All heavy atoms as an XYZ file, in Angstrom:
913
protein
N       0.838     -1.190     -0.030
C      -0.023      0.016      0.065
C       0.913      1.245     -0.006
O       2.000      1.320      0.537
C      -0.898     -0.027      1.315
C      -1.840      1.036      1.126
S      -3.129      0.850      2.561
C      -3.560      2.430      2.798
N       0.395      2.279     -0.747
C       1.190      3.610     -0.817
C       0.948      4.364      0.546
O      -0.061      4.493      1.130
C       0.547      4.369     -2.026
C       1.350      5.672     -2.096
C       0.749      3.530     -3.274
N       2.144      4.993      0.961
C       2.040      5.883      2.086
C       1.465      7.147      1.638
O       1.932      7.774      0.663
C       3.487      6.059      2.640
C       4.027      4.969      3.436
O       3.285      4.094      3.819
N       5.341      4.930      3.601
N       0.407      7.648      2.435
C      -0.128      8.944      2.083
C       0.725     10.020      2.849
O       1.085      9.773      4.053
C      -1.569      9.016      2.580
C      -2.485      8.244      1.729
C      -3.908      8.269      2.237
N      -4.689      7.519      1.442
C      -5.650      8.049      0.576
N      -5.738      9.318      0.432
N      -6.455      7.360     -0.163
N       1.036     11.080      2.165
C       1.706     12.200      2.791
C       0.823     13.349      2.915
O      -0.117     13.554      2.098
C       2.884     12.517      1.887
C       3.914     11.396      1.707
C       4.960     11.891      0.729
C       4.674     11.185      3.047
N       1.041     14.111      4.002
C       0.282     15.357      4.262
C       1.212     16.461      4.278
O       2.366     16.384      4.594
C      -0.576     15.301      5.572
O       0.480     15.053      6.615
C      -1.546     14.120      5.553
N       0.649     17.617      3.904
C       1.459     18.950      3.855
C       1.764     19.156      5.338
O       1.069     18.810      6.297
C       0.658     20.094      3.335
C       0.502     20.002      1.863
C      -0.817     20.150      1.342
C       1.515     20.102      0.973
C      -0.946     20.121     -0.023
C       1.386     20.051     -0.266
C       0.185     20.082     -0.916
O       0.099     20.144     -2.192
N       2.993     19.796      5.634
C       3.400     20.200      6.912
C       3.128     21.623      7.310
O       3.236     22.065      8.487
C       4.952     19.878      7.037
C       5.221     18.495      6.790
C       6.675     18.303      6.607
N       7.390     18.175      7.880
C       8.691     17.875      8.009
N       9.371     17.910      6.886
N       9.114     17.765      9.097
N       2.606     22.326      6.320
C       2.217     23.834      6.569
C       0.793     23.990      6.280
O       0.009     23.044      5.867
C       3.004     24.582      5.578
C       4.507     24.581      5.872
C       5.282     25.415      4.996
N       6.770     25.367      5.149
C       7.643     25.782      4.303
N       7.236     26.315      3.162
N       8.955     25.691      4.612
N       0.208     25.202      6.478
C      -1.065     25.495      6.379
C      -1.663     25.578      4.921
O      -2.821     25.251      4.650
C      -1.420     26.725      7.120
C      -1.331     26.680      8.649
C      -1.780     27.883      9.309
N      -1.700     27.844     10.720
C      -2.657     27.293     11.537
N      -3.824     26.855     10.950
N      -2.405     27.285     12.855
N      -0.750     25.930      4.111
C      -1.150     26.116      2.656
C      -1.438     24.802      2.006
O      -0.545     23.898      1.845
C      -0.118     26.764      1.836
C      -0.398     27.068      0.375
C      -1.692     27.875      0.124
C       0.820     27.816     -0.220
N      -2.685     24.503      1.593
C      -3.103     23.142      1.195
C      -3.290     22.972     -0.248
O      -3.926     21.988     -0.717
N      -2.718     23.986     -1.049
C      -2.841     23.884     -2.535
C      -1.519     23.598     -3.253
O      -0.457     24.050     -2.632
C      -3.548     25.091     -3.047
C      -4.876     25.408     -2.431
C      -5.087     26.256     -1.395
C      -6.116     24.717     -2.673
N      -6.399     26.251     -0.943
C      -7.129     25.333     -1.858
C      -6.529     23.791     -3.570
C      -8.341     24.911     -1.800
C      -7.876     23.472     -3.617
C      -8.745     23.974     -2.762
N      -1.619     23.049     -4.332
C      -0.367     22.801     -5.069
C       0.059     24.041     -5.880
O      -0.137     23.986     -7.162
C      -0.518     21.530     -5.959
C       0.744     21.059     -6.628
O       1.793     21.305     -6.129
N       0.556     20.366     -7.697
N       0.652     24.948     -5.255
C       1.131     26.171     -5.867
C       2.550     26.285     -6.054
O       3.238     25.378     -5.542
C       0.514     27.380     -5.050
O       1.112     27.340     -3.837
C      -0.925     27.416     -4.932
N       2.963     27.383     -6.800
C       4.410     27.514     -6.955
C       5.247     27.731     -5.755
O       6.307     27.386     -5.528
C       4.651     28.652     -8.024
C       4.431     28.260     -9.418
C       4.586     29.470    -10.351
N       5.786     30.174    -10.064
C       6.003     31.361    -10.340
N       5.135     32.064    -10.978
N       7.217     32.057    -10.137
N       4.563     28.438     -4.798
C       5.159     28.728     -3.536
C       5.128     27.611     -2.520
O       5.693     27.631     -1.453
C       4.534     29.902     -2.825
O       3.117     29.578     -2.553
N       4.429     26.456     -2.950
C       4.160     25.260     -2.014
C       4.900     24.021     -2.579
O       4.415     23.002     -2.400
C       2.644     24.993     -1.786
C       2.474     24.307     -0.469
O       3.295     24.308      0.406
N       1.383     23.640     -0.440
N       6.029     24.205     -3.252
C       6.709     23.082     -3.908
C       7.372     22.208     -2.798
O       7.850     22.809     -1.774
C       7.885     23.613     -4.850
C       7.312     24.372     -6.033
C       7.665     23.679     -7.268
N       6.893     24.277     -8.440
C       7.476     25.163     -9.252
N       8.718     25.558     -9.091
N       6.824     25.539    -10.366
N       7.477     20.914     -3.046
C       8.021     20.133     -2.034
C       8.681     18.931     -2.766
O       8.418     18.691     -3.937
C       6.851     19.606     -1.030
C       5.852     18.789     -1.644
C       4.498     19.487     -1.829
C       3.565     18.712     -2.689
N       3.277     19.328     -3.945
N       9.429     18.134     -1.943
C      10.029     16.852     -2.410
C       9.802     15.923     -1.378
O       9.798     16.254     -0.177
C      11.368     17.029     -2.920
C      12.421     17.371     -1.801
C      13.791     17.628     -2.490
N      14.731     17.991     -1.528
C      15.474     17.215     -0.657
N      15.266     15.835     -0.739
N      16.324     17.798      0.256
N       9.841     14.609     -1.704
C       9.749     13.539     -0.701
C      11.077     13.150     -0.128
O      11.988     13.079     -0.892
C       8.999     12.380     -1.388
C       7.593     12.764     -1.708
C       8.940     11.203     -0.318
C       6.810     11.703     -2.422
N      11.120     13.034      1.163
C      12.411     12.607      1.842
C      12.069     11.573      2.871
O      11.020     11.509      3.493
C      13.004     13.778      2.477
O      14.208     13.427      3.275
N      13.060     10.586      3.037
C      12.882      9.582      4.002
C      13.694      9.922      5.272
O      14.856     10.302      5.198
C      13.276      8.193      3.527
C      13.021      7.080      4.427
C      13.436      5.675      3.713
C      12.299      5.206      3.069
N      12.525      3.813      2.680
N      13.042      9.974      6.498
C      13.605     10.139      7.723
C      14.437      9.034      8.236
O      14.223      7.862      7.725
C      12.550     10.575      8.761
O      11.741      9.453      9.074
C      11.786     11.822      8.265
N      15.288      9.303      9.148
C      16.130      8.195      9.711
C      15.121      7.028     10.352
O      15.574      5.871     10.440
C      17.013      8.750     10.732
C      17.156     10.144     10.383
C      15.843     10.530      9.678
N      14.015      7.515     10.717
C      13.056      6.507     11.327
C      12.213      5.725     10.268
O      11.379      4.934     10.588
N      12.482      6.047      9.056
C      11.837      5.277      7.964
C      10.493      5.931      7.408
O       9.949      5.301      6.561
N      10.155      7.057      8.057
C       8.898      7.693      7.508
C       9.220      8.444      6.349
O      10.423      9.006      6.045
C       8.355      8.727      8.634
C       7.744      8.043      9.752
C       6.947      8.948     10.744
N       7.581     10.220     10.816
C       6.967     11.361     10.641
N       5.723     11.394     10.239
N       7.595     12.486     10.794
N       8.197      8.666      5.454
C       8.345      9.674      4.282
C       7.639     10.962      4.655
O       6.588     10.882      5.148
C       7.671      8.918      3.015
C       8.232      7.682      2.555
C       7.439      7.183      1.332
C       9.631      7.935      2.121
N       8.374     12.042      4.485
C       7.818     13.378      4.763
C       8.096     14.225      3.592
O       8.957     13.965      2.802
C       8.378     13.900      6.047
C       8.034     13.133      7.247
C       9.922     14.083      5.934
N       7.402     15.379      3.500
C       7.555     16.400      2.531
C       8.651     17.294      3.068
O       8.684     17.784      4.152
C       6.243     17.125      2.282
C       5.359     16.539      1.306
C       4.052     16.583      1.473
C       5.829     15.967      0.142
C       3.126     16.032      0.605
C       4.944     15.328     -0.859
C       3.551     15.454     -0.486
O       2.730     14.773     -1.411
N       9.606     17.671      2.176
C      10.542     18.803      2.445
C      10.221     19.820      1.452
O      10.089     19.573      0.233
C      11.978     18.376      2.282
C      12.613     17.444      3.353
C      14.023     17.193      3.067
C      12.480     18.081      4.696
N      10.169     21.100      1.999
C       9.626     22.164      1.019
C      10.884     22.742      0.419
O      11.965     23.040      0.983
C       8.977     23.302      1.871
C       7.661     22.851      2.341
C       7.392     22.277      3.588
C       6.591     22.922      1.478
C       6.148     21.735      3.891
C       5.338     22.489      1.840
C       5.169     21.856      3.128
O       3.832     21.473      3.373
N      10.912     22.901     -0.876
C      11.870     23.534     -1.758
C      11.677     24.944     -1.971
O      10.597     25.480     -2.112
C      12.080     22.744     -3.041
O      10.839     22.891     -3.793
C      12.391     21.175     -2.884
N      12.784     25.649     -2.031
C      12.746     27.118     -2.246
C      12.632     27.420     -3.877
O      12.967     26.552     -4.633
C      14.030     27.850     -1.870
C      14.088     27.868     -0.274
C      15.282     28.609      0.214
O      16.256     28.711     -0.523
N      15.183     29.134      1.406
N      12.088     28.514     -4.188
C      12.053     28.839     -5.595
C      13.397     29.165     -6.101
O      14.275     29.541     -5.327
C      11.133     30.126     -5.722
C       9.636     29.976     -5.495
C       9.063     31.234     -5.780
C       7.545     31.227     -5.494
N       6.906     32.557     -5.710
N      13.592     28.877     -7.452
C      14.812     29.159     -7.946
C      14.954     30.738     -8.427
O      13.882     31.299     -8.701
C      15.163     28.434     -9.244
C      15.244     26.971     -8.982
C      15.449     26.206    -10.256
C      15.744     24.676     -9.946
N      15.934     23.955    -11.314
N      16.084     31.292     -8.274
C      16.341     32.599     -8.527
C      16.382     32.810    -10.119
O      16.886     31.835    -10.777
N      16.148     34.017    -10.636
C      16.449     34.321    -12.029
C      17.635     35.009    -12.136
O      17.977     35.960    -11.470
C      15.280     35.152    -12.568
C      13.925     34.280    -12.686
C      12.930     35.148    -13.576
C      11.619     34.308    -13.835
N      10.662     35.110    -14.533
N      18.371     34.852    -13.326
C      19.614     35.504    -13.602
C      19.080     36.957    -14.044
O      18.195     37.068    -14.897
C      20.398     34.826    -14.771
C      21.547     35.583    -15.187
C      20.694     33.478    -14.357
N      19.882     37.960    -13.620
C      19.439     39.315    -14.059
C      19.674     39.511    -15.612
O      20.560     38.917    -16.128
C      20.396     40.233    -13.239
C      20.870     39.522    -12.151
C      20.800     38.032    -12.562
N      18.935     40.274    -16.214
C      19.040     40.512    -17.626
C      19.427     41.924    -18.018
O      19.057     42.888    -17.167
C      17.717     40.133    -18.238
C      17.298     38.665    -17.987
C      16.487     38.116    -19.147
C      16.243     36.549    -18.951
N      16.081     36.120    -17.555
N      20.067     42.086    -19.092
C      20.492     43.454    -19.635
C      19.121     44.287    -19.928
O      18.196     43.798    -20.333
C      21.181     43.317    -20.844
S      21.588     44.896    -21.672
N      19.159     45.554    -19.444
C      17.953     46.424    -19.542
C      17.718     46.766    -21.110
O      16.658     47.140    -21.448
N      18.835     46.646    -21.908
C      18.679     47.100    -23.267
C      18.295     45.938    -24.241
O      17.237     45.981    -24.880
C      19.989     47.749    -23.843
C      20.265     49.103    -23.271
O      19.349     49.654    -22.656
O      21.400     49.605    -23.395
N      19.095     44.839    -24.156
C      18.887     43.828    -25.110
C      18.207     42.462    -24.475
O      17.684     41.723    -25.199
C      20.182     43.379    -25.691
S      21.393     42.658    -24.494
N      18.218     42.423    -23.140
C      17.542     41.295    -22.550
C      18.440     40.062    -22.292
O      17.862     39.070    -21.896
N      19.726     40.122    -22.610
C      20.613     39.019    -22.501
C      20.805     38.773    -20.981
O      20.894     39.735    -20.273
C      21.895     39.088    -23.214
C      21.750     38.914    -24.682
N      22.608     38.107    -25.380
C      20.721     39.215    -25.556
C      22.234     38.072    -26.699
N      21.038     38.716    -26.799
N      21.263     37.508    -20.594
C      21.573     37.325    -19.198
C      22.874     38.028    -18.845
O      23.786     37.980    -19.671
C      21.679     35.816    -19.075
C      20.349     35.057    -19.098
C      20.530     33.652    -18.984
C      19.232     32.841    -19.019
N      19.307     31.444    -18.930
N      22.896     38.553    -17.709
C      24.240     39.249    -17.204
C      25.186     38.221    -16.674
O      24.777     37.490    -15.639
C      23.928     40.276    -16.267
C      23.009     41.535    -16.804
C      22.843     42.517    -15.742
C      23.798     42.246    -17.908
N      26.353     38.084    -17.127
C      27.326     37.217    -16.571
C      28.026     37.817    -15.357
O      28.178     38.998    -15.391
C      28.353     36.809    -17.687
O      29.103     37.966    -18.158
N      28.417     36.933    -14.488
C      29.085     37.461    -13.256
C      28.209     37.803    -12.112
O      28.716     38.257    -11.024
N      26.840     37.712    -12.256
C      25.980     38.028    -11.171
C      25.124     36.663    -10.846
O      24.642     36.151    -11.852
C      24.945     39.121    -11.668
C      25.881     40.344    -11.985
C      24.059     39.425    -10.525
C      25.065     41.477    -12.571
N      25.028     36.353     -9.660
C      24.375     35.036     -9.336
C      22.828     35.173     -9.395
O      22.325     36.250     -9.296
C      24.793     34.795     -7.915
C      24.995     36.111     -7.299
C      25.624     36.941     -8.461
N      22.265     33.978     -9.713
C      20.753     33.916     -9.853
C      20.214     33.537     -8.455
O      20.265     32.333     -8.117
C      20.451     32.975    -10.857
N      19.877     34.481     -7.758
C      19.287     34.317     -6.386
C      17.927     35.005     -6.161
O      17.548     35.805     -6.946
C      20.321     34.902     -5.326
C      21.678     34.190     -5.276
C      22.556     34.982     -4.328
C      21.573     32.777     -4.935
N      17.281     34.594     -5.169
C      16.024     35.180     -4.725
C      16.351     36.491     -4.086
O      17.420     36.679     -3.563
C      15.242     34.359     -3.772
C      14.854     32.934     -4.353
C      13.895     33.045     -5.406
N      12.571     33.534     -5.036
C      11.609     34.035     -5.886
N      11.686     33.866     -7.123
N      10.454     34.534     -5.320
N      15.356     37.473     -4.063
C      15.656     38.815     -3.470
C      16.134     38.751     -2.006
O      16.965     39.551     -1.669
C      14.266     39.401     -3.576
C      13.595     38.783     -4.718
C      14.082     37.463     -4.701
N      15.603     37.864     -1.207
C      16.025     37.745      0.207
C      17.517     37.448      0.271
O      18.254     37.899      1.096
C      15.190     36.733      0.891
C      15.551     36.597      2.339
C      15.057     37.497      3.298
C      16.482     35.538      2.875
C      15.413     37.405      4.585
C      16.686     35.447      4.068
C      16.289     36.399      5.074
O      16.636     36.273      6.351
N      17.957     36.460     -0.654
C      19.423     36.018     -0.562
C      20.227     37.101     -1.167
O      21.359     37.287     -0.703
C      19.529     34.705     -1.370
C      18.682     33.631     -0.820
O      18.600     33.595      0.399
O      18.246     32.768     -1.655
N      19.791     37.939     -2.182
C      20.488     38.984     -2.754
C      20.796     40.053     -1.644
O      21.778     40.729     -1.693
C      19.877     39.566     -3.966
C      19.996     38.917     -5.217
C      19.110     39.534     -6.390
C      21.451     38.963     -5.649
N      19.727     40.233     -0.858
C      19.870     41.175      0.206
C      21.045     41.052      1.175
O      21.641     41.939      1.625
C      18.594     41.325      1.097
C      18.548     42.390      2.066
C      17.052     42.468      2.696
C      16.843     41.215      3.577
N      15.645     41.388      4.307
N      21.360     39.761      1.402
C      22.425     39.372      2.285
C      23.888     39.333      1.652
O      24.806     38.932      2.274
C      22.111     38.057      3.032
C      20.908     38.188      3.899
N      20.993     38.820      5.053
C      19.647     37.781      3.823
C      19.740     38.879      5.646
N      19.001     38.184      4.880
N      23.893     39.593      0.320
C      25.274     39.489     -0.373
C      25.848     40.877     -0.344
O      25.187     41.875     -0.165
C      24.989     39.148     -1.836
C      24.775     37.650     -2.239
C      24.900     37.578     -3.834
C      25.946     36.831     -1.713
N      27.236     40.799     -0.359
C      27.921     42.088     -0.382
C      27.797     42.711     -1.724
O      27.666     42.036     -2.694
C      29.325     41.843      0.049
O      29.986     40.947     -0.895
N      28.095     43.976     -1.841
C      28.036     44.714     -3.043
C      28.880     44.171     -4.234
O      28.323     44.086     -5.303
C      28.457     46.203     -2.745
C      28.412     47.141     -3.933
C      27.002     47.834     -4.016
C      26.976     48.846     -5.104
N      25.907     49.670     -5.032
N      30.113     43.752     -4.015
C      30.898     43.282     -5.066
C      30.435     41.992     -5.665
O      30.678     41.687     -6.944
C      32.304     42.996     -4.433
C      32.379     43.835     -3.256
C      30.962     43.917     -2.884
N      29.579     41.210     -4.871
C      29.061     39.942     -5.388
C      27.844     40.149     -6.261
O      27.323     39.216     -6.877
C      28.833     39.042     -4.290
C      30.128     38.557     -3.649
C      29.882     37.561     -2.426
C      31.149     37.241     -1.825
N      30.993     36.633     -0.589
N      27.169     41.439     -6.179
C      25.996     41.720     -6.808
C      26.166     42.561     -8.139
O      25.218     42.734     -8.837
C      25.132     42.496     -6.004
C      24.476     41.644     -4.881
C      23.445     42.365     -4.079
C      24.072     43.244     -2.953
N      23.072     43.772     -1.986
N      27.473     42.973     -8.403
C      27.635     43.899     -9.546
C      28.886     43.370    -10.298
O      29.610     42.436     -9.825
C      27.832     45.362     -9.131
O      29.087     45.420     -8.259
C      26.696     45.856     -8.413
N      29.237     44.040    -11.390
C      30.508     43.851    -12.084
C      31.162     45.201    -12.103
O      30.505     46.173    -12.174
C      30.116     43.397    -13.530
C      31.454     43.187    -14.302
C      29.323     42.099    -13.589
N      32.480     45.202    -11.899
C      33.181     46.446    -11.665
C      33.516     47.190    -12.909
O      34.641     47.135    -13.412
C      34.490     46.169    -10.885
O      35.302     45.252    -11.591
N      32.576     47.809    -13.493
C      32.760     48.647    -14.662
C      31.403     49.569    -14.741
O      30.574     49.336    -13.944
C      32.877     47.940    -15.963
C      31.644     47.048    -16.360
C      31.768     46.529    -17.796
N      30.650     45.674    -18.125
C      30.847     44.365    -18.078
N      31.907     43.802    -17.856
N      29.702     43.602    -18.412
N      31.446     50.494    -15.533
C      30.256     51.418    -15.786
C      29.093     50.516    -16.138
O      29.215     49.678    -16.992
C      30.554     52.559    -16.797
N      27.947     50.845    -15.544
C      26.649     50.118    -15.820
C      26.844     48.638    -15.342
O      26.109     47.825    -15.967
C      26.244     50.172    -17.260
C      25.768     51.644    -17.630
C      26.813     52.335    -18.440
C      24.564     52.065    -17.422
C      26.346     53.734    -18.751
C      24.238     53.403    -17.823
C      25.140     54.197    -18.527
O      24.805     55.397    -18.837
N      27.778     48.244    -14.547
C      27.952     46.850    -14.057
C      26.770     46.372    -13.409
O      26.294     46.983    -12.387
N      26.174     45.280    -13.849
C      24.977     44.779    -13.140
C      23.694     45.240    -13.665
O      22.608     44.884    -13.191
N      23.834     46.105    -14.716
C      22.623     46.778    -15.302
C      22.633     46.524    -16.825
O      21.493     46.110    -17.318
C      22.562     48.244    -15.030
O      21.561     48.798    -15.776
N      23.680     46.615    -17.456
C      23.851     46.382    -18.869
C      24.907     45.423    -19.204
O      25.890     45.387    -18.465
C      24.158     47.822    -19.596
C      23.120     48.862    -19.356
C      21.958     48.641    -20.006
N      20.901     49.717    -19.929
C      19.932     49.821    -18.960
N      19.812     48.807    -18.141
N      19.103     50.750    -18.981
N      24.818     44.743    -20.385
C      25.747     43.771    -20.729
C      27.016     44.432    -21.462
O      26.797     45.649    -21.783
C      25.249     42.676    -21.571
S      24.695     43.263    -23.199
N      27.969     43.690    -21.708
C      29.213     44.380    -22.216
C      28.981     44.869    -23.676
O      29.512     45.860    -24.026
C      30.358     43.426    -22.153
C      30.199     42.209    -23.036
N      29.413     41.104    -22.611
C      30.574     41.851    -24.300
C      29.444     40.236    -23.472
N      30.153     40.618    -24.520
N      28.088     44.229    -24.307
C      27.903     44.652    -25.749
C      27.155     45.983    -25.816
O      27.603     46.872    -26.530
C      27.090     43.619    -26.514
C      27.856     42.305    -26.798
C      26.922     41.231    -27.454
N      27.139     40.006    -26.764
C      26.269     39.402    -25.833
N      25.197     40.198    -25.524
N      26.352     38.323    -25.379
N      26.150     46.098    -24.987
C      25.372     47.397    -25.002
C      26.199     48.410    -24.412
O      26.039     49.577    -24.872
C      24.035     47.208    -24.166
S      22.986     45.955    -24.851
N      27.061     48.146    -23.455
C      27.896     49.188    -22.808
C      28.847     49.664    -24.000
O      29.081     50.881    -24.073
C      28.688     48.641    -21.632
C      29.735     49.578    -21.088
C      29.026     50.851    -20.489
C      30.493     48.930    -19.887
N      29.482     48.802    -24.706
C      30.356     49.205    -25.750
C      29.580     50.071    -26.812
O      30.070     51.112    -27.201
C      30.941     47.931    -26.448
C      31.952     48.262    -27.575
C      32.455     47.091    -28.195
N      31.494     46.329    -28.811
C      31.522     45.008    -28.973
N      32.515     44.276    -28.456
N      30.505     44.388    -29.580
N      28.355     49.678    -27.155
C      27.552     50.568    -28.134
C      27.385     51.903    -27.613
O      27.442     52.983    -28.267
C      26.227     49.957    -28.400
C      26.409     48.571    -29.141
O      27.576     48.377    -29.744
O      25.527     47.763    -29.193
N      27.088     51.994    -26.244
C      26.837     53.285    -25.605
C      28.115     54.173    -25.632
O      27.997     55.392    -25.932
C      26.382     53.157    -24.178
C      24.851     52.739    -23.976
C      24.572     52.470    -22.566
N      23.218     52.113    -22.425
C      22.402     52.670    -21.598
N      22.796     53.811    -20.995
N      21.112     52.225    -21.573
N      29.150     53.559    -25.352
C      30.447     54.316    -25.297
C      30.747     54.836    -26.696
O      31.187     56.002    -26.902
C      31.596     53.483    -24.811
C      32.850     54.147    -24.815
C      31.405     53.234    -23.274
N      30.704     53.953    -27.638
C      30.951     54.330    -29.000
C      30.027     55.485    -29.547
O      30.407     56.373    -30.165
C      30.953     53.075    -29.949
C      30.981     53.469    -31.375
C      32.074     52.149    -29.745
N      28.755     55.363    -29.162
C      27.811     56.270    -29.620
C      28.071     57.692    -28.985
O      28.040     58.615    -29.694
C      26.350     55.849    -29.237
C      25.337     56.736    -29.779
C      23.915     56.335    -29.326
N      23.600     54.981    -29.521
C      23.132     54.176    -28.450
N      23.043     54.578    -27.198
N      23.019     52.868    -28.724
N      28.358     57.662    -27.723
C      28.765     58.913    -27.061
C      30.021     59.563    -27.716
O      30.115     60.744    -27.923
C      28.985     58.646    -25.526
N      30.888     58.709    -27.996
C      32.229     59.212    -28.599
C      31.955     59.741    -29.982
O      32.538     60.913    -30.345
C      33.210     58.051    -28.755
C      34.512     58.363    -29.511
C      35.469     59.157    -28.877
C      34.696     58.007    -30.817
C      36.650     59.494    -29.545
C      35.811     58.382    -31.317
C      36.801     59.121    -30.872
N      31.129     59.060    -30.793
C      30.832     59.549    -32.157
C      30.014     60.884    -32.019
O      30.199     61.807    -32.934
C      30.106     58.489    -32.929
C      30.892     57.340    -33.276
C      29.984     56.304    -34.006
C      32.074     57.731    -34.179
N      29.153     61.045    -31.024
C      28.363     62.265    -30.950
C      29.305     63.385    -30.605
O      29.189     64.521    -31.112
C      27.273     62.101    -29.886
C      26.133     61.166    -30.334
C      26.712     63.406    -29.483
C      25.146     60.723    -29.376
N      30.246     63.148    -29.692
C      31.255     64.124    -29.289
C      32.072     64.564    -30.539
O      32.357     65.753    -30.684
C      32.122     63.724    -28.143
C      31.378     63.710    -26.840
C      30.729     65.030    -26.334
O      31.498     66.052    -26.556
O      29.674     65.041    -25.987
N      32.514     63.579    -31.384
C      33.259     63.960    -32.589
C      32.457     64.764    -33.490
O      33.010     65.709    -34.091
C      33.700     62.547    -33.134
C      34.805     61.751    -32.464
C      36.102     62.500    -32.577
O      36.590     62.786    -33.684
O      36.918     62.695    -31.520
N      31.223     64.435    -33.590
C      30.399     65.230    -34.528
C      30.296     66.627    -34.245
O      30.265     67.560    -34.992
C      28.979     64.580    -34.556
C      27.923     65.140    -35.580
C      28.463     64.859    -36.993
O      29.118     63.879    -37.306
N      28.124     65.885    -37.858
N      30.171     66.861    -32.770
C      29.971     68.223    -32.246
C      31.383     69.025    -32.581
O      31.271     70.214    -32.965
C      29.785     68.124    -30.761
C      28.483     67.744    -30.339
C      28.338     67.775    -28.805
C      27.044     67.241    -28.440
N      26.885     67.019    -26.925
N      32.537     68.254    -32.430
C      33.765     68.942    -32.737
C      33.865     69.287    -34.243
O      34.339     70.377    -34.581
C      34.926     68.004    -32.259
C      35.062     67.930    -30.772
C      36.273     68.676    -32.861
C      36.025     66.846    -30.367
N      33.369     68.387    -35.137
C      33.382     68.676    -36.550
C      32.539     69.886    -36.884
O      32.892     70.842    -37.737
C      33.014     67.501    -37.352
C      32.670     67.787    -38.907
C      34.066     66.421    -37.184
N      31.379     69.973    -36.254
C      30.398     71.084    -36.521
C      31.119     72.352    -36.103
O      30.890     73.412    -36.820
C      29.067     70.783    -35.806
C      28.264     72.050    -35.727
C      28.232     69.639    -36.451
N      31.674     72.397    -34.876
C      32.273     73.595    -34.436
C      33.509     73.909    -35.371
O      33.647     75.242    -35.688
C      32.936     73.276    -33.041
C      32.184     73.998    -31.966
C      32.813     73.832    -30.573
N      32.077     72.823    -29.849
C      32.616     71.825    -29.140
N      33.893     71.751    -29.064
N      31.911     70.904    -28.553
N      34.146     73.102    -35.791
C      35.332     73.381    -36.784
C      34.696     73.991    -38.124
O      35.396     74.975    -38.590
C      36.166     72.125    -37.010
N      33.677     73.445    -38.569
C      33.100     73.867    -39.920
C      32.570     75.349    -39.652
O      32.707     76.271    -40.439
C      31.996     72.943    -40.270
C      32.537     71.657    -40.905
C      31.304     70.773    -41.234
C      33.345     71.870    -42.145
N      31.856     75.533    -38.478
C      31.384     76.944    -38.205
C      32.474     77.967    -38.107
O      32.306     79.033    -38.542
C      30.668     76.834    -36.795
C      29.651     78.010    -36.693
C      28.881     77.828    -35.418
C      27.725     76.918    -35.731
N      26.715     76.853    -34.521
N      33.634     77.590    -37.429
C      34.668     78.497    -37.319
C      35.343     78.815    -38.765
O      35.805     79.978    -39.004
C      35.848     77.947    -36.359
O      36.464     76.858    -36.954
N      35.380     77.823    -39.621
C      35.833     78.078    -40.963
C      34.980     78.994    -41.738
O      35.438     79.802    -42.531
C      36.081     76.683    -41.701
C      37.231     75.906    -41.268
C      37.300     74.517    -42.132
O      36.433     74.264    -42.949
N      38.383     73.875    -41.763
N      33.667     78.698    -41.533
C      32.706     79.614    -42.249
C      32.871     81.144    -41.696
O      32.718     81.967    -42.515
C      31.191     79.188    -41.931
C      30.900     77.829    -42.625
C      30.691     77.963    -44.157
O      30.408     79.158    -44.597
N      30.772     76.852    -44.810
N      33.078     81.385    -40.499
C      33.296     82.677    -39.974
C      34.571     83.290    -40.398
O      34.611     84.438    -40.633
C      33.261     82.631    -38.393
C      31.877     82.229    -37.897
C      31.951     82.087    -36.333
O      33.047     82.159    -35.707
O      30.954     81.716    -35.745
N      35.653     82.505    -40.719
C      36.895     83.120    -41.236
C      36.782     83.585    -42.632
O      37.345     84.528    -43.068
C      37.938     82.069    -41.106
C      38.421     81.784    -39.684
C      39.589     80.777    -39.703
C      39.950     80.577    -38.196
N      40.995     79.549    -38.122
N      35.850     82.921    -43.358
C      35.693     83.359    -44.877
C      34.828     84.526    -44.822
O      34.817     85.629    -45.284
C      34.932     82.216    -45.582
C      35.840     81.075    -45.865
C      35.090     80.009    -46.721
C      35.923     78.806    -46.965
N      35.390     77.879    -47.782
């Protein structure tokens, strides 16, 4: 005959927050052990790719981590991926170059 198992907590529905696995105790009984939800890997705000170097943890566990373990040591570290960061830097550089060219052309026009 199959051993019937009962929930050990008050929530009596099979929901995502009520996940469990079966474990055998040293006394030979089968009981439910409640499993935690898996964390999600943070994603880039621009392209949506997974950010490398940052652990996939639940918010409560992230709260107890130190700052260097939650970020990457560069500009936009922990928020944007390296590809999007490179695009931003190149775009900013090209915009500044364009401003310099416009200023140079304007000064040439004034000299004539």
